[in-house]
N, C-alpha and C positions, 0 to 999 in steps of 0.2 A: 346720750349717756356716755360720757368720756370718763375714763378711770380717774383722771385728775379731778373730777368733780365730786359728787356726793352720792350717798346711797340712802334708801329708806331703812329705818330700823323698827322692828316690831318687838315690843316687850310683851310676850304672851304671858300674861300675869301668871305666868312667868314666860314671857317671850318678847324679844326685842327685834324689830325689823329695821334694817338699814338698807337704803338703796345706794349702791356703790356707783358713783359716777353720774349723778349724785347717788348717794346711798340712802335707803330707808331702813329703819330699824324697828323691830317689834319686840317689846318685852311681854312675856306671857305670865299672867297671874292665875294659877290653876285652881284657886280655892273658891268655894261657894258656901253659903250658909245652908242651902238645901239643893237637891238635884231636881230640876224641873222634869215633868213627866215625859217630855219629848226629847230630852237632852241625851246625846251620845258623844259629847265632846270629852276631851281629856280634862275632866274637872274632879275635884276631891272635896268632900265634906268632912271637915275635921273640927274637933272641939275648939282648938286654938292653934293657929299656925305660929311658928317662931319667925315673926316678921323680920327681926334683926338678922337672922341667919339667911333668910331668903333674900333680903336686901343686899347683903354682902355678896352673895353668889350671883345675883343679877348684875351687880356692878362689876364683879370680876370677869364674868363671862362676856359681858359687853366689851370690856377693855381688851380681852384676849382676842375675840373675833374681829374687832376693829383693827387691831394690830396685824392679825393674820391676813386680812383683806388689803391692808395698806391704803385704805380709803382716806381721803383727805377731808371730806365734808359729808355730813349727814343732812339730807334734804327734808326728811320727815321722820317722826317717831309715832308709833301707835301702840298704846298699852291695851292689850287684849286679854281675853280670859276664857273660862272662869269669870270672876267678878272683880275687875281691877279697882272698882270704887270701894271695895272692902279694905284696901290698903290705905296706909296713912299718906298724906301729902309729902311727908318727909322721905318716904321710900321713892316716890316719883321724883322728887327733887334730887335725891342721891343718884338715881340712874341718869337723869339728864345732865347732872354735873360730870358724871363719868364719861358720858358721850362727848360733852364739850371739851373735856380734858384729853380725850384720845383722838378726836377729830373735830373739825370746825362744825358748830351747830349755829347756822345763821339765825339772826333774830326773827326772820320771817318764816322759819321752818314750821311746817304744820305739825303740831303735837296733839294727838287725839287720845282720849281716854274713854273706854267703854264703861258705862255705868248702869246700874239697876235702880229703878225708882226707890226701892226700899233702903238703899244706902247712898242717897243723893240729897242730903239736906243742903240748904243754902250755905251754911257755914263750911261744910265739907267741900262743896264745890268751890267756894272762895279759896279754901286752902290749896286745892289743886291748881287754881288759876295762879295763885302766888308762887306755886312750885314750878310753873312754866307751861302748864297745859293751856292750849288756846282753842281747842275744839272738843266737844262732848258728843258722844253717841249713846243715846239712851234706849235700853231695851224695853220699850213700852209693850210691844207684842199685841196688845188688844186694849180697847177702852170699854170692855164689857166685863163685869165682875164674874159672871158665870163662866165665860170663856177663860178668864185668868185662873179661876179655880181648877178648871179642867186641865189647863196647861201646867198646873203646879207652881204658878208664880207666887212670890211672897207678897206682892203689892196689890192694891186695889186700883180701880180706874181713877178714883179721886186722888190717890197718891201719885199715880202716873202724871196726871194733869199738873199737880203741884210741882213735881220734879222738873217737868219740861218748862214750866213757867219760870222756875228759879234759874234753870240753866240758860234760858233765853235772856234773862236779865243780866247774867254774868258773861255769857258768850253770845252776844247778839249776832245773828247771821251765821253762826258757827255751831249750831245745835242740830244734830241729826237724830231722827227717831227710827227705830225698827218696828215693823208690823208683820204679823203672820197672817196668811189667809189659807183657806182650804182646811179649816178645822172640822173635825167630825161633827156632823149635824148643822154646820154653818150654811145658811142659804145665801143666794146671790143678793137678795134684798138686805139681809143682815150685814153682809160685807159692804154693800153700797152705803149703808147707814154708818158703818165704822169709818169709811173713807171721809164722809162728810164731817163727822165729828173730828177726825184727824186734821182736816183742812182748817178747822177753827182753832186748832191748838198749835200746829207745827210751825217750825221756822222755815228754812229754805232747803232742807235736805231730808229725803225720806228713802229708806231702804225697805223693800217689800220682799218677803220670802214665803214661798209655798211651804207649808208644814210638811216635813218628811217624816213618815212613820218608820223610824229606824228600828231594826231588830234589836231586842234586848232592852228597849225602853218600856216604861209602864204604859204609856199611851198606846203604843203599837200592840201590846198584849191585850189591852181592852178592846181594840178594834178587831183583832184576830178572834177573840172570844165571842164577838157579837154584842158586847156590852155597849159599844159605840159604833155608829155607822161610818163606813169608809166613804169619803166624798167621791162621786163619779168623775172620771177624767174630763168629760165635756163641761161639767160645772167648774172644775178647776181652770180650764182654759177660758171660760166665760168670765170668771172672777178676775183673772189676770188682764184680759182685754178691757174689762170695766175700769180697773185701776189705771191702766195706761191712759184711757180716754179721759177720765175724770181729772187726773193729775196734769196732763198736758193742757187741758182746757183751763186749768188754774195757773198756768204759767210755768209749769215745771218742764224741764228738758229731760227726756228719757235717755240718759247718756250711757247707761249700761243695763244689761238684762234686768237686774234687780234694783237699780238705783236711779233716783230722780232728783234733780236740783234746779233751783231757779236763782236768778241774780248772780250767776257764776259760782255758786257755792259747791262746786264739785269736790269730791275727796281726792286731793292730789296724791295722798299716800296709796290709796287703792288703785288709782289710775296707773301707778308705776308697775303694779302686778300685771294689769291688762296690757300694758305697753311692752312687757317683756324686760323691764329693767332688773338689775340685780338688787338683792336685798339680804339683810342679815336678820336671822331669827334668834332671839335670846330667851331662854327660859324653858321649863319642862314642855316637851312636845312641840316646840317651835320649829318651823321650817325655814330654810334659807336657800338662796341661789346666789352664789358669788364665786369669784376666782381667788383661791388662797395664794396670793402673790408672795407672801413672806416665806412660803415653803417651796418657792420656785414654780408654782403652778401657772399654767397659761390657759386652762380651760375651765369653764364654768362647772361648778359642782352643785348637786342637789344634796342638801344636808338636813338631817332631822335630829333634834336634841332628845335625850332620854325622857321618856314619858313620866315616870313616877317621880314626884318631887324629892323624896328623901334620897333616892338613888341618884337623881340628877345633882343634888347638892353635894353628895360625896364625890362625884366625879369632878365637879367644878373645884371643890376644895383641894383635890389631889392633882389635877392636871390643868386647871384654869378654864376648862369648858366641859360641857356634858354632851358633846356630839356623839350620838349613838350610831348613826349611819351616814355615809357619804359616798356619792357615786358621781363620776365624771359624766356629764351629759354630752352625748354625741351631737354633731351639727344637726342631724335629722331630728333628734329628740328636742332640741331647742326650737327648731322650726315648728314641730308639732305643738309645743307649748304656746308659741307665739300665735299660731293659727287658732288654737282652741280658746285662748284668752283674749286675743285681739279682736276677734269677731263678736265678742260679748258687748263691745262698745258701739255706739252709733257712728263713730268715726271709722271704725274698722281698722284695717292695717294699711298704713300709708306706704307708698313706694319707697320713701326714704327709710322708714323703719324696717321694711322687708330687706332692703339693700344692705342695711347694717348687719343683718344676720346671714344674708345669702347674696353676696355680690356677684356670684357666678351666674345665677339664674334669676331673672326678673319675675315679678308677679304675673306679668303677661305670659312669659314663657312657661310658667307652671300651670296657671289657671285659665289662660286665655285660649288655649287650644281645644279642639273637640274632645269631649269627655264629660265627666260628672259635673264639673263646675260650670261648663257651658250650658248643660241642661238645666241646672239650677237657676242660672241667669235667665234663660228663656222662659222658665216657669214663674219668674217674678220673685224669687226668694233671695237673690244675690245680685250685687252690682260690682262690675270691674270697670273702672274708668280712670281718668287722670288723677282722681283723688286717692285711688287705691282699691282694695277689696273690702267690701262691707255688706252687711245684710240689709235688705229692705225693711220697712216697718213690719211687714208680715213675716219676713224671714227671721227677724230677731226673736219673735215669740216661739219659734220652733227650731232654734239653733241646734239643740241636741240631736235632732233628727237629720240635720244637714251635715254635721261634722264627720260622720263615718265615711260618706262619699268623698268629702274634701280631703280627708286624711289619706284615703286610698289613692286618690289622684296624686297627691303630694309624694307619697312613697313610690308610686310607679314612675313618675317623671324623674325623680331624683335617682331612682335605681337605674334608669336608662341613660342618665347624663353621661356624656363622654368624659367629663372631668369631675371626679367625685368631690363632694364638699369637704372642706377641711377647716378645722379651727373654731368655727362658730363666729359670733360677733367680735369685732375688733375692740375689745375692752381694754383700752390703753391705761 
């Protein structure tokens, strides 16, 4: 990740993510037709959004933040949400044209758009492809109508199948689907059946997420009231292990805690997050990590855009961007992020990547000495060898329980270091 390279860009419908050096960019589209019963995201249900105004603000904020970063190339773009597939292809095209005008957007750059089956007709998908999208991620969530109704989804199982088939026809090898497990009342056998049905439908990438009962959501309230049963933790763990085994046996690589791919169809955009690369977030509530070079900055900042769309648009119209908060990340904070995110992948953290962030202390110096990490290695959860630091197959499933000890050791070793860390990664 050299500054002269590119970044990822995320457009969080409204949000754009750019990876700087290379950069990724994420545009964020915050609007939905209805709120799902489990959703706690920054989404808004409105009678009609002023798409022209939103488009103009996405374009302007993308241009502003790309200039601020002084990035030369964008390596991937991810349109997230909300429901980006509710936008018109012309809005997607306008954002991509703005990116290409402010920085280089290589022809091979990965451009992903999140879509719901209820807003994913073949003609609409064809429009997105013509606009420059080359990868689709479809929020299937379940292939059971009763489960979909409980989740508050708009689509039926038949509509989900039709949407995936249409997407695979237009984006062969580059269609991903999302599935949820751990639904109230869902049994292990029912989950195994859903997996088998999914294998008969899917392309080469699947994302599996355990349903989180977030406070303030309708589904969480139903579980708290006793109207729906809360799934026991041992069942959730069993469902996850079942999915891992079934998908790996079907040729998928479990390359990240929640993501599976075969035939090399990994999400390069999301890998940039787990590798600790820089990225630019555009749109309401979008997050970013980059160095504001145009302001004379030399350290990576964590940035969050204004959440509420109307307030965000006012800020973009008045000052070119809607950044609500920004904070310089210390070298320790950057290493904590690298450790927490990098260990989510089957590759883990390579010595080269760690050295980019911490040239003063090697992985061996931090985690190879007697302490928490050594104990986790002896217990079979962690590996530290010539390839770097990574979880074992068993460790990847319980990463959240391993991280507190690893972060504690990281802080202790760095606190005792004779030469304090300075600067963070060399993002030239």
